[in-house]
C-alpha positions in Angstrom: 86.4 105.9 110.8 87.0 102.0 110.5 87.5 101.6 106.6 88.2 97.5 105.4 90.1 96.3 102.5 88.8 93.9 100.1 91.1 90.9 99.9 92.6 90.4 97.0 94.5 87.1 95.5 98.4 87.2 95.6 97.7 83.9 94.3 100.5 81.2 96.7 101.9 83.7 98.3 99.3 85.0 100.2 96.2 87.9 100.6 96.9 91.1 100.2 95.6 94.3 102.4 95.2 97.3 100.4 94.1 100.9 101.1 90.7 101.7 100.9 91.5 105.0 99.7 94.8 107.0 98.6 96.4 108.9 101.8 99.4 108.8 104.4 100.5 106.2 106.6 100.8 107.5 110.3 101.2 104.0 111.6 102.3 100.1 110.8 100.7 97.5 113.4 102.6 94.8 113.3 105.2 93.0 111.8 106.6 90.7 109.9 105.7 87.3 111.6 103.4 88.7 114.1 100.3 86.1 113.8 97.0 88.1 112.8 92.9 87.5 112.5 90.2 88.3 110.5 89.1 92.1 111.0 92.5 92.6 113.3 94.3 96.9 112.9 97.0 96.3 110.7 97.8 100.2 109.7 96.3 103.6 110.1 95.6 105.7 106.7 95.7 109.7 107.1 92.9 110.2 104.3 91.7 114.2 103.9 92.7 114.9 108.2 90.9 111.7 108.9 92.8 108.9 110.8 91.4 105.5 108.4 91.8 101.9 110.5 92.7 99.4 107.7 92.5 95.9 108.9 93.1 92.4 108.1 91.0 90.6 105.6 92.6 87.6 106.1 94.1 85.5 109.2 97.4 84.2 109.3 101.1 85.4 109.3 102.6 89.1 108.3 105.1 87.9 105.4 105.3 91.6 104.1 105.0 95.1 105.0 105.2 96.7 101.6 104.5 100.5 103.8 106.9 102.4 105.7 105.1 105.1 108.5 104.6 108.4 106.1 104.9 106.6 103.5 102.0 107.9 100.6 100.1 104.8 98.9 96.9 105.4 96.4 93.2 104.0 96.5 93.8 99.8 96.5 98.2 99.6 96.6 99.0 96.4 98.4 100.6 97.3 102.4 100.8 94.1 103.1 100.9 90.8 102.6 99.7 88.0 104.9 100.2 84.4 104.7 
């Protein structure tokens, strides 16, 4: 099941990739400094016992990874910043 997060502007700081729903981060597929493209899987989120792919909504370089494996996140919570 693939879920696409909606881009959220972060001013000049870059684009926020957000969790499409509340859940637990099972895996983070990128690191700071990695180049990403629109549609690239950046994290795996478990919600309601289903694994959901979180994809990048912007192309650029990963500036920040705001979550760790095993961390719970809320709906629309920023998980990665791409600039």
